[in-house]
C-alpha positions in Angstrom: 0.1 0.1 0.1 2.7 2.5 0.8 4.9 1.2 -2.2 1.7 2.3 -4.2 1.1 5.4 -3.0 4.6 6.1 -2.9 4.3 5.4 -6.8 1.4 7.7 -7.3 3.3 10.7 -5.3 6.3 10.7 -7.6 4.0 10.6 -10.2 2.0 13.6 -9.6 5.6 15.3 -8.7 6.5 14.7 -12.3 3.5 16.1 -13.6 4.0 19.5 -11.4 7.3 19.5 -12.5 6.9 19.6 -16.0 3.7 21.4 -17.0 4.9 22.7 -20.4 6.2 19.2 -21.3 2.9 17.9 -20.8 0.6 20.7 -22.3 2.7 21.1 -25.5 1.8 17.3 -26.5 -1.8 18.8 -26.6 -2.6 19.8 -30.9 -3.9 23.1 -30.9 -7.5 23.5 -32.7 -9.4 25.9 -35.0 -11.5 26.8 -31.6 -8.1 27.7 -29.8 -5.5 28.4 -31.8 -2.1 29.2 -30.8 -1.1 32.2 -30.7 2.5 32.4 -32.5 5.5 35.2 -33.4 7.0 33.4 -36.5 10.5 34.5 -36.7 12.4 34.7 -40.3 15.6 34.5 -42.1 13.2 34.1 -45.4 15.0 34.2 -48.8 18.5 31.7 -48.5 17.3 28.8 -48.3 13.1 28.2 -49.8 12.6 26.2 -46.6 11.3 29.4 -44.6 8.6 30.3 -47.3 7.3 26.7 -46.9 7.1 27.1 -43.5 5.0 30.4 -43.3 2.8 28.9 -46.0 2.1 25.9 -43.6 1.6 28.6 -40.9 -0.9 30.6 -43.4 -2.8 27.4 -44.5 -3.5 25.9 -40.5 -6.4 27.4 -38.6 -5.1 26.2 -35.7 -2.6 29.5 -35.2 -3.3 32.8 -35.4 -0.6 34.9 -36.6 0.1 37.6 -34.5 3.3 38.5 -36.7 6.4 37.5 -38.8 9.5 39.4 -37.7 13.0 39.2 -40.5 16.0 38.3 -39.3 19.9 38.1 -40.4 21.4 39.8 -42.4 19.4 42.1 -45.1 16.4 42.3 -42.6 14.4 45.0 -44.6 14.6 43.3 -48.0 13.4 40.1 -46.1 10.8 42.0 -44.5 9.7 43.5 -47.8 9.6 39.9 -48.7 7.3 38.7 -46.0 5.4 41.7 -47.3 4.6 40.2 -50.9 4.2 36.6 -50.4 1.0 38.6 -47.5 0.0 40.0 -50.1 0.1 37.2 -53.0 -1.5 34.9 -50.5 -4.6 37.9 -49.6 -3.0 37.8 -46.0 -2.4 41.4 -45.5 -3.7 41.8 -41.6 -0.3 40.0 -40.2 1.9 42.6 -38.8 5.7 42.5 -40.5 8.3 43.5 -38.2 11.8 44.3 -39.3 14.9 42.3 -37.2 18.3 43.3 -36.4 20.9 43.1 -39.8 24.0 41.6 -39.8 26.9 41.2 -42.4 25.6 37.5 -43.7 28.1 35.3 -45.2 25.0 33.9 -46.9 23.2 34.7 -50.6 19.6 35.6 -50.8 19.0 33.7 -53.4 15.2 34.8 -53.8 16.5 38.7 -54.0 14.9 39.1 -57.8 11.5 37.9 -56.4 11.1 39.8 -52.8 12.2 43.4 -55.0 9.8 42.8 -57.8 6.2 42.8 -57.4 3.5 45.2 -56.2 4.6 45.4 -53.0 4.4 49.5 -51.5 6.9 50.7 -50.0 6.4 50.9 -46.0 8.2 51.1 -42.8 8.2 47.7 -40.5 8.7 48.1 -36.5 11.8 46.8 -35.0 11.5 43.2 -34.6 12.4 43.5 -31.0 10.1 45.8 -29.9 7.4 44.2 -31.8 8.2 41.2 -29.9 8.3 42.1 -26.6 5.3 44.4 -26.7 3.3 41.1 -28.2 4.4 39.2 -25.1 3.3 42.2 -23.1 0.0 42.5 -24.5 -0.2 38.7 -23.9 1.9 37.1 -21.4 1.9 33.3 -20.6 0.6 32.7 -24.1 2.1 33.0 -27.1 4.6 30.9 -28.6 8.0 32.1 -30.3 8.5 30.1 -33.5 12.2 30.9 -35.0 13.3 29.3 -37.8 16.7 31.7 -38.7 19.3 32.9 -36.6 18.5 33.6 -33.1 19.8 37.5 -33.4 16.6 39.1 -32.4 15.8 36.5 -29.6 19.0 37.5 -28.3 18.6 41.3 -27.9 15.0 40.9 -27.1 16.5 38.8 -23.6 19.3 41.3 -23.2 16.9 44.4 -23.3 13.9 42.2 -21.0 14.8 39.0 -19.8 12.0 39.2 -17.6 9.7 40.0 -20.2 10.7 37.3 -22.5 10.2 34.6 -20.0 6.7 34.9 -19.7 6.5 33.7 -23.7 4.8 30.5 -23.5 7.5 28.3 -25.5 9.9 28.9 -28.0 9.7 26.2 -31.1 13.0 26.6 -32.8 14.8 24.5 -35.5 18.3 24.6 -34.9 21.5 22.4 -33.5 22.1 18.5 -34.2 22.5 16.1 -31.0 23.0 13.3 -32.6 23.1 13.4 -36.1 24.7 15.9 -38.5 23.8 16.9 -42.2 23.5 14.5 -44.5 23.3 12.1 -42.2 19.7 10.4 -43.8 20.0 6.5 -42.3 21.7 5.4 -45.1 24.8 5.1 -43.8 26.9 5.0 -40.8 26.0 8.8 -39.1 29.0 10.7 -39.2 27.6 12.2 -36.0 26.4 16.0 -34.9 28.0 18.9 -36.4 27.3 22.8 -36.0 24.1 23.4 -37.5 23.6 27.1 -39.4 21.0 28.7 -37.1 23.1 28.2 -34.0 26.4 29.2 -35.0 25.5 31.8 -36.7 24.7 33.9 -33.6 26.3 31.7 -30.5 25.9 34.0 -28.1 22.4 34.4 -29.1 21.8 31.0 -29.0 23.8 30.6 -25.8 21.1 33.5 -23.6 18.1 31.6 -25.4 18.9 28.5 -23.9 20.1 30.1 -20.7 16.6 32.0 -20.2 14.5 29.7 -18.6 11.8 29.6 -21.6 10.4 26.3 -22.6 12.1 25.5 -25.6 11.3 22.9 -28.1 13.9 21.9 -30.3 14.0 20.7 -33.8 17.6 20.1 -34.6 19.0 18.4 -37.6 18.1 14.6 -36.0 14.5 15.3 -37.2 14.1 17.9 -40.2 16.0 17.0 -43.1 12.7 16.0 -44.5 13.5 16.1 -48.8 10.7 17.9 -50.9 11.5 15.2 -53.3 10.2 15.6 -57.3 6.6 14.0 -57.1 6.1 15.8 -53.9 6.7 19.3 -55.7 4.9 18.1 -59.0 1.7 17.6 -56.9 2.1 20.5 -54.9 2.8 23.1 -57.7 0.2 22.0 -59.9 -2.2 23.1 -57.5 -2.1 26.3 -59.0 -3.1 29.0 -55.7 -2.0 31.6 -55.2 0.1 30.2 -52.4 1.5 26.9 -54.4 2.6 29.7 -57.4 4.8 31.9 -54.9 6.0 28.3 -53.8 6.8 27.2 -56.9 8.1 30.9 -58.1 10.6 31.0 -54.9 11.7 27.1 -55.5 13.0 28.0 -59.0 14.6 31.1 -58.0 16.9 29.1 -55.1 18.4 27.4 -58.5 18.8 23.9 -56.7 17.6 20.7 -56.9 15.8 18.8 -54.2 14.8 21.3 -51.3 14.8 20.1 -47.2 11.9 20.9 -45.2 13.7 21.5 -42.4 11.8 24.9 -41.0 8.4 23.8 -42.1 9.2 21.0 -39.1 9.0 23.7 -36.1 5.6 24.9 -37.7 3.9 21.5 -38.1 5.1 20.8 -34.2 3.5 23.7 -33.6 0.2 22.6 -34.7 0.9 18.3 -34.5 3.5 17.4 -31.1 2.8 13.8 -32.4 5.0 14.7 -35.9 8.1 15.1 -33.4 7.5 13.4 -30.4 10.5 15.5 -28.3 13.0 13.9 -25.3 14.3 16.6 -22.1 17.3 17.3 -22.4 20.3 19.5 -21.1 21.8 20.8 -23.9 25.4 23.2 -24.3 25.7 24.9 -26.6 29.3 25.3 -27.2 31.8 28.1 -28.5 31.7 26.6 -32.2 27.5 26.4 -32.3 28.1 22.4 -31.8 24.6 22.3 -29.1 25.7 19.0 -26.9 23.8 17.0 -24.5 25.3 16.9 -21.2 24.3 16.5 -17.6 21.7 18.6 -15.5 18.6 19.6 -15.6 16.8 19.7 -19.2 16.4 23.2 -20.8 15.0 22.0 -23.9 12.6 19.2 -25.0 14.5 18.0 -28.7 13.2 16.2 -31.1 15.4 13.4 -32.0 13.9 11.6 -34.8 10.4 12.0 -37.1 8.7 9.8 -39.6 9.1 11.7 -43.3 6.0 10.2 -44.9 3.9 11.2 -42.0 5.4 14.6 -41.9 4.9 15.2 -45.6 1.2 13.4 -45.4 0.5 16.2 -43.2 1.8 19.2 -44.6 0.9 18.7 -48.6 -2.6 18.7 -48.7 -2.7 21.9 -46.4 -0.2 23.5 -48.8 -2.2 22.3 -51.7 -5.6 23.6 -50.6 -7.1 26.8 -51.9 -6.3 29.8 -50.2 -7.4 32.5 -49.1 -8.8 30.4 -46.2 -12.4 30.9 -45.1 -11.7 31.7 -41.5 
């Protein structure tokens, strides 16, 4: 009898100690959408626009705003403007992040610069993020799918407000697998991942912030949009799929890897990428290593590619705009 009571007590204590972990396993619904802000370095790799497109077509989330990150953040904000115009989603605010001297190429710059996009100023991304948290503390999920410069600056400016986020879902890091580890050959082990090593200091601040972190690393996000899937999607002829098709060809590489789309997909349906509590240390070179200590992140170490694409492709292909 005492043994049974002890087990129950331990179980209850575990529940109370990890409310965010348990709550995150419940998918949102259209009647109770999850409020999100997306921080994106849209315009380099093409996966960002697929991630944002997935959010736009999913009534389970309410997009409070999209912030541009890394490099030419003014041009990235203009690209977000154009995407929202093309998809009739212009009520979503766009904020401009901290510009940096990025080494990467803005592969979709021509699309970002063209089109009938009115010139306009954008609010500062750090101000916007902190203001939104203050308006609705405890209820906002930040989806970070680029280098974490804006996030680091927000923590520097007002760590107490930043800590009132419900959680941060990031595409970033590599725990046990590196680039190209697809299960066809022996894994060569983890390596620094782009979004983390681009701004190591900001990543270190995030992992020390005390905010619940849900981490979609290379281990679970190397999801290839192959030729058959592209053919299905691009022939739909909706405003969104037309934009995706154009940006894919402007990106100019054969097969996209939809790293960033998994971060949004996880928010919509956590079963797509089950997470494991880990203590993650961000090293000086940007490596994200498992280490001893109290878990500071929930990391998805594996995902089912077929399940992922069966989930996202019908959403990306649906007529747009949605009737909300």
